[in-house]
py3Dmol code that shows the C-alpha trace and the ligand (Angstrom):
import py3Dmol

protein = """\
ATOM      1  CA  CYS A   1     195.925   1.522  47.105  1.00  0.00           C
ATOM      2  CA  ILE A   2     192.401   1.164  47.755  1.00  0.00           C
ATOM      3  CA  PRO A   3     190.014   3.068  45.149  1.00  0.00           C
ATOM      4  CA  LEU A   4     188.174   6.021  46.727  1.00  0.00           C
ATOM      5  CA  GLU A   5     184.761   4.731  45.828  1.00  0.00           C
ATOM      6  CA  GLU A   6     185.456   1.655  48.263  1.00  0.00           C
ATOM      7  CA  VAL A   7     186.439   3.919  51.168  1.00  0.00           C
ATOM      8  CA  HIS A   8     183.920   3.503  53.732  1.00  0.00           C
ATOM      9  CA  GLY A   9     185.008   6.094  56.599  1.00  0.00           C
ATOM     10  CA  TRP A  10     188.094   7.336  58.028  1.00  0.00           C
ATOM     11  CA  ILE A  11     189.873   6.771  61.267  1.00  0.00           C
ATOM     12  CA  ILE A  12     191.545   9.966  62.792  1.00  0.00           C
ATOM     13  CA  LEU A  13     193.806   9.326  65.545  1.00  0.00           C
ATOM     14  CA  PHE A  14     194.516  11.944  68.087  1.00  0.00           C
ATOM     15  CA  GLU A  15     197.572  11.750  70.504  1.00  0.00           C
ATOM     16  CA  ASN A  16     197.980  14.122  73.426  1.00  0.00           C
ATOM     17  CA  VAL A  17     201.879  15.249  73.231  1.00  0.00           C
ATOM     18  CA  THR A  18     201.415  17.737  75.823  1.00  0.00           C
ATOM     19  CA  GLU A  19     203.265  15.699  78.471  1.00  0.00           C
ATOM     20  CA  GLU A  20     206.155  14.906  76.378  1.00  0.00           C
ATOM     21  CA  PHE A  21     206.191  18.716  74.988  1.00  0.00           C
ATOM     22  CA  ASN A  22     206.464  19.997  78.360  1.00  0.00           C
ATOM     23  CA  LEU A  23     209.184  17.475  79.219  1.00  0.00           C
ATOM     24  CA  GLN A  24     211.193  18.411  76.217  1.00  0.00           C
ATOM     25  CA  LYS A  25     210.600  22.090  77.264  1.00  0.00           C
ATOM     26  CA  LEU A  26     211.963  21.484  80.736  1.00  0.00           C
ATOM     27  CA  LYS A  27     215.122  19.721  79.400  1.00  0.00           C
ATOM     28  CA  ARG A  28     215.798  22.535  77.163  1.00  0.00           C
ATOM     29  CA  GLU A  29     215.429  24.955  80.271  1.00  0.00           C
ATOM     30  CA  PHE A  30     217.566  22.797  82.194  1.00  0.00           C
ATOM     31  CA  ILE A  31     220.477  22.502  79.564  1.00  0.00           C
ATOM     32  CA  SER A  32     220.444  26.240  79.083  1.00  0.00           C
ATOM     33  CA  ASN A  33     220.578  26.847  83.135  1.00  0.00           C
ATOM     34  CA  ALA A  34     223.335  24.256  83.624  1.00  0.00           C
ATOM     35  CA  SER A  35     225.468  25.681  80.716  1.00  0.00           C
ATOM     36  CA  HIS A  36     225.159  29.180  82.400  1.00  0.00           C
ATOM     37  CA  GLU A  37     225.959  27.482  85.691  1.00  0.00           C
ATOM     38  CA  PHE A  38     228.889  25.799  84.225  1.00  0.00           C
ATOM     39  CA  LYS A  39     230.262  29.069  82.477  1.00  0.00           C
ATOM     40  CA  THR A  40     230.565  31.321  85.408  1.00  0.00           C
ATOM     41  CA  PRO A  41     233.102  29.227  87.172  1.00  0.00           C
ATOM     42  CA  LEU A  42     234.951  28.444  84.019  1.00  0.00           C
ATOM     43  CA  ALA A  43     235.301  32.361  83.170  1.00  0.00           C
ATOM     44  CA  ILE A  44     236.552  33.180  86.867  1.00  0.00           C
ATOM     45  CA  ILE A  45     239.382  30.008  86.199  1.00  0.00           C
ATOM     46  CA  LYS A  46     240.297  31.549  83.025  1.00  0.00           C
ATOM     47  CA  GLY A  47     240.600  34.908  84.404  1.00  0.00           C
ATOM     48  CA  TYR A  48     242.931  33.896  87.188  1.00  0.00           C
ATOM     49  CA  ILE A  49     245.169  31.842  84.892  1.00  0.00           C
ATOM     50  CA  GLU A  50     245.461  34.758  82.505  1.00  0.00           C
ATOM     51  CA  THR A  51     246.349  37.189  85.307  1.00  0.00           C
ATOM     52  CA  LEU A  52     248.930  34.657  86.844  1.00  0.00           C
ATOM     53  CA  LEU A  53     250.435  34.281  83.241  1.00  0.00           C
ATOM     54  CA  ASP A  54     250.542  37.781  82.464  1.00  0.00           C
ATOM     55  CA  ASN A  55     252.156  39.284  85.746  1.00  0.00           C
ATOM     56  CA  ASN A  56     254.872  38.532  88.051  1.00  0.00           C
ATOM     57  CA  PHE A  57     253.405  37.979  91.327  1.00  0.00           C
ATOM     58  CA  SER A  58     254.737  37.344  94.715  1.00  0.00           C
ATOM     59  CA  TYR A  59     254.364  33.641  96.038  1.00  0.00           C
ATOM     60  CA  GLU A  60     251.627  34.530  98.402  1.00  0.00           C
ATOM     61  CA  LYS A  61     249.812  36.228  95.608  1.00  0.00           C
ATOM     62  CA  GLN A  62     250.010  33.175  93.377  1.00  0.00           C
ATOM     63  CA  ASN A  63     248.918  30.927  96.039  1.00  0.00           C
ATOM     64  CA  GLU A  64     245.733  33.055  96.744  1.00  0.00           C
ATOM     65  CA  PHE A  65     244.918  32.984  92.945  1.00  0.00           C
ATOM     66  CA  LEU A  66     245.635  29.213  92.912  1.00  0.00           C
ATOM     67  CA  LEU A  67     243.129  28.642  95.882  1.00  0.00           C
ATOM     68  CA  LYS A  68     240.623  30.658  94.213  1.00  0.00           C
ATOM     69  CA  ILE A  69     240.887  28.330  90.884  1.00  0.00           C
ATOM     70  CA  ARG A  70     240.746  25.120  93.154  1.00  0.00           C
ATOM     71  CA  SER A  71     237.603  26.425  94.771  1.00  0.00           C
ATOM     72  CA  ASN A  72     235.992  27.061  91.426  1.00  0.00           C
ATOM     73  CA  ILE A  73     237.194  23.545  90.158  1.00  0.00           C
ATOM     74  CA  ASP A  74     235.352  22.023  93.277  1.00  0.00           C
ATOM     75  CA  ARG A  75     232.196  24.107  92.482  1.00  0.00           C
ATOM     76  CA  LEU A  76     232.306  22.628  88.806  1.00  0.00           C
ATOM     77  CA  ASN A  77     232.707  19.153  90.230  1.00  0.00           C
ATOM     78  CA  ASN A  78     229.892  19.877  92.508  1.00  0.00           C
ATOM     79  CA  ILE A  79     227.552  20.902  89.858  1.00  0.00           C
ATOM     80  CA  ILE A  80     228.584  18.029  87.536  1.00  0.00           C
ATOM     81  CA  ASP A  81     228.023  15.558  90.388  1.00  0.00           C
ATOM     82  CA  ASP A  82     224.476  16.795  90.982  1.00  0.00           C
ATOM     83  CA  VAL A  83     223.538  17.047  87.411  1.00  0.00           C
ATOM     84  CA  ILE A  84     224.649  13.322  86.930  1.00  0.00           C
ATOM     85  CA  THR A  85     222.498  12.474  90.081  1.00  0.00           C
ATOM     86  CA  LEU A  86     219.394  14.198  88.839  1.00  0.00           C
ATOM     87  CA  ASN A  87     219.967  12.452  85.327  1.00  0.00           C
ATOM     88  CA  LYS A  88     219.890   9.350  87.233  1.00  0.00           C
ATOM     89  CA  LEU A  89     216.726   9.832  89.001  1.00  0.00           C
ATOM     90  CA  GLU A  90     214.972  10.956  85.723  1.00  0.00           C
ATOM     91  CA  ASP A  91     216.115   8.271  83.326  1.00  0.00           C
ATOM     92  CA  TYR A  92     217.053   5.418  85.487  1.00  0.00           C
ATOM     93  CA  LYS A  93     214.330   5.337  88.233  1.00  0.00           C
ATOM     94  CA  ASP A  94     213.731   1.437  87.900  1.00  0.00           C
ATOM     95  CA  LEU A  95     217.247   0.916  89.299  1.00  0.00           C
ATOM     96  CA  PHE A  96     216.070   1.928  92.787  1.00  0.00           C
ATOM     97  CA  VAL A  97     214.811  -1.218  94.352  1.00  0.00           C
ATOM     98  CA  PHE A  98     212.289  -1.283  97.313  1.00  0.00           C
ATOM     99  CA  ARG A  99     213.634  -3.538 100.024  1.00  0.00           C
ATOM    100  CA  LEU A 100     213.434  -3.686 103.854  1.00  0.00           C
ATOM    101  CA  SER A 101     215.902  -1.119 105.373  1.00  0.00           C
ATOM    102  CA  ASN A 102     217.287   0.083 108.288  1.00  0.00           C
ATOM    103  CA  ILE A 103     216.432   3.954 108.615  1.00  0.00           C
ATOM    104  CA  LYS A 104     218.538   4.674 111.481  1.00  0.00           C
ATOM    105  CA  MET A 105     221.694   2.947 109.776  1.00  0.00           C
ATOM    106  CA  ILE A 106     221.202   4.925 106.663  1.00  0.00           C
ATOM    107  CA  ILE A 107     220.814   8.357 108.639  1.00  0.00           C
ATOM    108  CA  ASP A 108     223.878   7.343 110.623  1.00  0.00           C
ATOM    109  CA  ASN A 109     226.085   6.755 107.449  1.00  0.00           C
ATOM    110  CA  CYS A 110     225.021  10.292 106.023  1.00  0.00           C
ATOM    111  CA  VAL A 111     225.996  11.892 109.445  1.00  0.00           C
ATOM    112  CA  GLU A 112     229.221  10.168 109.542  1.00  0.00           C
ATOM    113  CA  ILE A 113     229.987  11.641 106.119  1.00  0.00           C
ATOM    114  CA  LEU A 114     228.927  15.179 107.262  1.00  0.00           C
ATOM    115  CA  LYS A 115     230.363  15.326 110.426  1.00  0.00           C
ATOM    116  CA  PRO A 116     233.395  17.222 109.602  1.00  0.00           C
ATOM    117  CA  ALA A 117     231.305  20.035 107.914  1.00  0.00           C
ATOM    118  CA  ALA A 118     229.164  20.297 111.143  1.00  0.00           C
ATOM    119  CA  LYS A 119     232.190  20.003 113.271  1.00  0.00           C
ATOM    120  CA  LYS A 120     233.690  23.385 111.524  1.00  0.00           C
ATOM    121  CA  GLN A 121     230.490  25.238 113.122  1.00  0.00           C
ATOM    122  CA  ASN A 122     230.110  23.161 116.252  1.00  0.00           C
ATOM    123  CA  ILE A 123     226.735  22.050 115.106  1.00  0.00           C
ATOM    124  CA  ARG A 124     225.142  19.128 116.920  1.00  0.00           C
ATOM    125  CA  ILE A 125     223.402  16.508 114.723  1.00  0.00           C
ATOM    126  CA  ILE A 126     220.711  14.530 116.899  1.00  0.00           C
ATOM    127  CA  ASN A 127     219.295  11.540 115.336  1.00  0.00           C
ATOM    128  CA  GLU A 128     216.229  10.479 117.154  1.00  0.00           C
ATOM    129  CA  ILE A 129     215.287   7.574 115.016  1.00  0.00           C
ATOM    130  CA  GLU A 130     214.956   4.296 117.012  1.00  0.00           C
ATOM    131  CA  ASP A 131     217.883   1.766 116.370  1.00  0.00           C
ATOM    132  CA  ASN A 132     215.900  -1.033 114.581  1.00  0.00           C
ATOM    133  CA  PHE A 133     213.433   0.985 112.855  1.00  0.00           C
ATOM    134  CA  GLU A 134     213.152  -0.586 109.445  1.00  0.00           C
ATOM    135  CA  ILE A 135     210.733  -0.043 106.467  1.00  0.00           C
ATOM    136  CA  VAL A 136     210.453  -0.966 102.766  1.00  0.00           C
ATOM    137  CA  ILE A 137     211.938   1.699 100.668  1.00  0.00           C
ATOM    138  CA  PRO A 138     214.725   2.000  98.154  1.00  0.00           C
ATOM    139  CA  PRO A 139     217.762   2.490 100.656  1.00  0.00           C
ATOM    140  CA  ASP A 140     220.119   4.138  98.048  1.00  0.00           C
ATOM    141  CA  LEU A 141     217.331   6.831  97.172  1.00  0.00           C
ATOM    142  CA  PHE A 142     216.593   7.418 100.656  1.00  0.00           C
ATOM    143  CA  GLU A 143     220.058   7.990 101.510  1.00  0.00           C
ATOM    144  CA  ILE A 144     220.355  10.816  98.616  1.00  0.00           C
ATOM    145  CA  LEU A 145     217.411  12.342 100.093  1.00  0.00           C
ATOM    146  CA  VAL A 146     218.378  12.461 103.713  1.00  0.00           C
ATOM    147  CA  TYR A 147     221.913  13.391 102.681  1.00  0.00           C
ATOM    148  CA  ASN A 148     220.790  16.489 100.865  1.00  0.00           C
ATOM    149  CA  LEU A 149     218.533  17.630 103.481  1.00  0.00           C
ATOM    150  CA  ILE A 150     221.166  17.246 106.414  1.00  0.00           C
ATOM    151  CA  ASP A 151     223.819  18.824 104.099  1.00  0.00           C
ATOM    152  CA  ASN A 152     221.557  21.915 103.734  1.00  0.00           C
ATOM    153  CA  ALA A 153     220.488  21.825 107.304  1.00  0.00           C
ATOM    154  CA  ILE A 154     224.344  22.156 108.227  1.00  0.00           C
ATOM    155  CA  LYS A 155     225.227  24.659 105.259  1.00  0.00           C
ATOM    156  CA  TYR A 156     222.282  27.004 106.390  1.00  0.00           C
ATOM    157  CA  ASN A 157     222.878  26.802 110.077  1.00  0.00           C
ATOM    158  CA  GLU A 158     224.775  28.993 112.564  1.00  0.00           C
ATOM    159  CA  GLU A 159     227.850  28.470 114.877  1.00  0.00           C
ATOM    160  CA  ASN A 160     226.843  26.195 117.808  1.00  0.00           C
ATOM    161  CA  GLY A 161     223.486  25.269 116.138  1.00  0.00           C
ATOM    162  CA  TYR A 162     221.655  21.954 115.914  1.00  0.00           C
ATOM    163  CA  VAL A 163     220.007  19.667 113.317  1.00  0.00           C
ATOM    164  CA  LYS A 164     217.311  17.245 114.691  1.00  0.00           C
ATOM    165  CA  ILE A 165     215.984  14.150 112.675  1.00  0.00           C
ATOM    166  CA  ILE A 166     213.049  12.760 113.746  1.00  0.00           C
ATOM    167  CA  GLY A 167     210.968   9.573 112.057  1.00  0.00           C
ATOM    168  CA  ARG A 168     207.757   8.157 112.720  1.00  0.00           C
ATOM    169  CA  MET A 169     205.074   5.851 111.068  1.00  0.00           C
ATOM    170  CA  ILE A 170     201.654   7.902 110.791  1.00  0.00           C
ATOM    171  CA  GLU A 171     199.250   5.124 109.735  1.00  0.00           C
ATOM    172  CA  ASN A 172     200.428   3.873 106.412  1.00  0.00           C
ATOM    173  CA  ALA A 173     203.321   6.396 105.724  1.00  0.00           C
ATOM    174  CA  PHE A 174     206.799   7.019 107.106  1.00  0.00           C
ATOM    175  CA  GLU A 175     207.251  10.637 108.292  1.00  0.00           C
ATOM    176  CA  LEU A 176     210.790  11.965 108.212  1.00  0.00           C
ATOM    177  CA  ARG A 177     211.318  15.463 109.893  1.00  0.00           C
ATOM    178  CA  VAL A 178     214.605  17.397 109.519  1.00  0.00           C
ATOM    179  CA  SER A 179     214.934  20.665 111.489  1.00  0.00           C
ATOM    180  CA  ASP A 180     217.732  23.071 112.241  1.00  0.00           C
ATOM    181  CA  SER A 181     218.478  26.199 113.940  1.00  0.00           C
ATOM    182  CA  GLY A 182     219.796  28.154 111.051  1.00  0.00           C
ATOM    183  CA  VAL A 183     218.694  31.160 108.842  1.00  0.00           C
ATOM    184  CA  GLY A 184     215.300  29.438 107.885  1.00  0.00           C
ATOM    185  CA  VAL A 185     213.619  29.874 104.642  1.00  0.00           C
ATOM    186  CA  PRO A 186     211.169  32.893 104.135  1.00  0.00           C
ATOM    187  CA  PRO A 187     207.659  31.912 103.668  1.00  0.00           C
ATOM    188  CA  SER A 188     207.588  33.518 100.283  1.00  0.00           C
ATOM    189  CA  GLU A 189     210.158  31.114  98.824  1.00  0.00           C
ATOM    190  CA  HIS A 190     208.953  27.819 100.310  1.00  0.00           C
ATOM    191  CA  ASP A 191     207.489  26.803  96.987  1.00  0.00           C
ATOM    192  CA  LYS A 192     210.347  28.008  94.907  1.00  0.00           C
ATOM    193  CA  ILE A 193     213.433  26.330  96.680  1.00  0.00           C
ATOM    194  CA  PHE A 194     212.514  23.064  95.140  1.00  0.00           C
ATOM    195  CA  GLN A 195     213.026  24.304  91.583  1.00  0.00           C
ATOM    196  CA  ARG A 196     216.324  23.497  89.735  1.00  0.00           C
ATOM    197  CA  PHE A 197     219.042  26.061  90.341  1.00  0.00           C
ATOM    198  CA  TYR A 198     216.728  28.274  92.590  1.00  0.00           C
ATOM    199  CA  THR A 199     218.626  29.802  95.327  1.00  0.00           C
ATOM    200  CA  VAL A 200     217.206  32.321  98.070  1.00  0.00           C
ATOM    201  CA  ASN A 201     220.410  33.858  98.391  1.00  0.00           C
ATOM    202  CA  LYS A 202     223.006  33.365  95.380  1.00  0.00           C
ATOM    203  CA  SER A 203     225.999  34.358  96.925  1.00  0.00           C
ATOM    204  CA  ARG A 204     225.500  32.870 100.230  1.00  0.00           C
ATOM    205  CA  SER A 205     224.524  29.313  98.495  1.00  0.00           C
ATOM    206  CA  ARG A 206     227.960  29.662  96.362  1.00  0.00           C
ATOM    207  CA  GLU A 207     229.977  30.608  99.445  1.00  0.00           C
ATOM    208  CA  LYS A 208     228.576  27.397 101.208  1.00  0.00           C
ATOM    209  CA  GLY A 209     229.409  25.407  97.986  1.00  0.00           C
ATOM    210  CA  GLY A 210     225.873  24.958  97.085  1.00  0.00           C
ATOM    211  CA  THR A 211     224.724  24.378  93.616  1.00  0.00           C
ATOM    212  CA  GLY A 212     221.023  25.049  93.674  1.00  0.00           C
ATOM    213  CA  LEU A 213     220.128  21.414  92.666  1.00  0.00           C
ATOM    214  CA  GLY A 214     220.134  19.645  96.181  1.00  0.00           C
ATOM    215  CA  LEU A 215     216.465  20.320  96.927  1.00  0.00           C
ATOM    216  CA  SER A 216     215.552  19.169  93.259  1.00  0.00           C
ATOM    217  CA  ILE A 217     217.432  16.086  93.811  1.00  0.00           C
ATOM    218  CA  VAL A 218     215.272  15.794  97.182  1.00  0.00           C
ATOM    219  CA  LYS A 219     212.001  16.395  95.481  1.00  0.00           C
ATOM    220  CA  HIS A 220     212.678  13.965  92.617  1.00  0.00           C
ATOM    221  CA  SER A 221     213.695  11.131  95.089  1.00  0.00           C
ATOM    222  CA  VAL A 222     210.598  11.949  96.915  1.00  0.00           C
ATOM    223  CA  ILE A 223     208.479  11.547  93.787  1.00  0.00           C
ATOM    224  CA  ILE A 224     209.956   8.148  92.896  1.00  0.00           C
ATOM    225  CA  MET A 225     208.855   7.094  96.338  1.00  0.00           C
ATOM    226  CA  LYS A 226     205.415   8.432  95.554  1.00  0.00           C
ATOM    227  CA  GLY A 227     205.583  10.773  98.504  1.00  0.00           C
ATOM    228  CA  ASN A 228     205.641  14.562  99.256  1.00  0.00           C
ATOM    229  CA  ILE A 229     207.777  17.254 100.879  1.00  0.00           C
ATOM    230  CA  SER A 230     207.080  20.488 102.529  1.00  0.00           C
ATOM    231  CA  VAL A 231     209.013  23.011 104.403  1.00  0.00           C
ATOM    232  CA  THR A 232     207.783  25.216 107.259  1.00  0.00           C
ATOM    233  CA  ASN A 233     209.463  27.436 109.702  1.00  0.00           C
ATOM    234  CA  ASN A 234     210.811  25.358 112.613  1.00  0.00           C
ATOM    235  CA  PRO A 235     208.066  25.437 115.344  1.00  0.00           C
ATOM    236  CA  GLU A 236     210.821  24.998 117.855  1.00  0.00           C
ATOM    237  CA  GLY A 237     212.267  28.444 117.243  1.00  0.00           C
ATOM    238  CA  LYS A 238     214.766  29.697 114.555  1.00  0.00           C
ATOM    239  CA  GLY A 239     215.186  27.705 111.600  1.00  0.00           C
ATOM    240  CA  SER A 240     213.621  25.534 109.095  1.00  0.00           C
ATOM    241  CA  LEU A 241     211.671  22.180 109.250  1.00  0.00           C
ATOM    242  CA  PHE A 242     211.433  19.747 106.054  1.00  0.00           C
ATOM    243  CA  THR A 243     209.040  17.076 106.415  1.00  0.00           C
ATOM    244  CA  VAL A 244     208.752  14.193 104.042  1.00  0.00           C
ATOM    245  CA  SER A 245     205.814  11.789 103.993  1.00  0.00           C
ATOM    246  CA  ILE A 246     206.637   8.380 101.849  1.00  0.00           C
ATOM    247  CA  PRO A 247     203.824   5.639 101.839  1.00  0.00           C
ATOM    248  CA  VAL A 248     205.236   2.613 102.940  1.00  0.00           C
ATOM    249  CA  ILE A 249     204.877  -0.724 101.241  1.00  0.00           C
ATOM    250  CA  ASP A 250     203.534  -3.595 103.569  1.00  0.00           C
ATOM    251  CA  ASN A 251     206.770  -5.757 104.689  1.00  0.00           C
ATOM    252  CA  GLU A 252     204.808  -8.827 103.870  1.00  0.00           C
ATOM    253  CA  LYS A 253     204.106  -7.808 100.333  1.00  0.00           C
ATOM    254  CA  GLU A 254     207.775  -6.882  99.580  1.00  0.00           C
TER     255      GLU A 254
END
"""
ligand_1 = """\
27
ADP
P 221.764 24.837 97.242
O 222.802 23.999 96.662
O 222.056 26.220 96.912
O 221.722 24.599 98.782
P 219.312 23.574 97.195
O 218.502 23.336 95.929
O 219.660 22.736 98.029
O 220.388 24.506 96.835
O 218.307 24.780 98.248
C 217.916 25.715 97.406
C 217.916 27.084 98.316
O 216.987 26.721 99.531
C 219.315 27.221 98.986
O 220.211 28.198 98.196
C 218.942 28.092 100.242
O 218.535 29.201 100.201
C 217.446 27.443 100.486
N 217.546 26.168 101.738
C 217.734 24.701 101.448
N 217.655 24.381 102.637
C 217.824 25.181 103.721
C 217.719 25.181 105.122
N 218.002 23.968 105.911
N 217.881 26.549 105.658
C 217.714 27.595 105.107
N 217.512 27.649 103.728
C 217.720 26.589 102.970
"""
view = py3Dmol.view(width=600, height=400)
view.addModel(protein, "pdb")
view.setStyle({"model": 0}, {"cartoon": {"style": "trace"}})
view.addModel(ligand_1, "xyz")
view.setStyle({"model": 1}, {"stick": {}})
view.zoomTo()
view.show()
């Protein structure tokens, strides 16, 4: 230990921990919201099981309760899948590698998976991106983003509606536009819908199998790609238009 008379000065270190503090706060809020979202379907499942155990219902009634139990298990599954995806985006973002990717093919893959849902409401999905359109992006991350946007465009659409996907280069950025002919997003909600678990209409979202996390996943994907996203009313009529802009790395520097 140095004698005090030999001490000539002090060094005081300040560390700004605001970012870390805010991150921890966000995580705490997220865990609390997620627990709440898990509890609702669990309580419903428990309620139906107890009713079934306590009473002698007809076969039809039992079936009706079992279907409700199944749909709430599906809901739990959807929430867990979305929480896992969000966690992956936050903690393992370096896993997503930028490489030359065929945009049209990625979008076609998503459309293929979502076709049955679109067919139920007779919704047309129009992918206007050119066949050989390639840019340097993380393909799996871009797929997560596109899947969620098209999924929403179908979910919040109306019978015989459409979903249109357009992509083009604007200077050094790739601009993706996903528009639909659905219920649209009221302007007062445009900023809020990207927050975790935020829904404009909770019961409509639940009825459509929504979790309130789709657009947070989209927003996070966009942030990892250093881009931005916005929503407006669809200028072609009813519905909404989501515009994503992603700066593109030069193919040569890949
Ligand atoms: P959800 O799982 O509820 O769809 P999201 O995070 O994907 O959650 O979206 C948040 C909310 O934004 C939705 O509940 C819905 O109210 C609104 N929304 C998202 N996409 C659309 C769309 N294409 N048209 C109308 N409303 C939308």
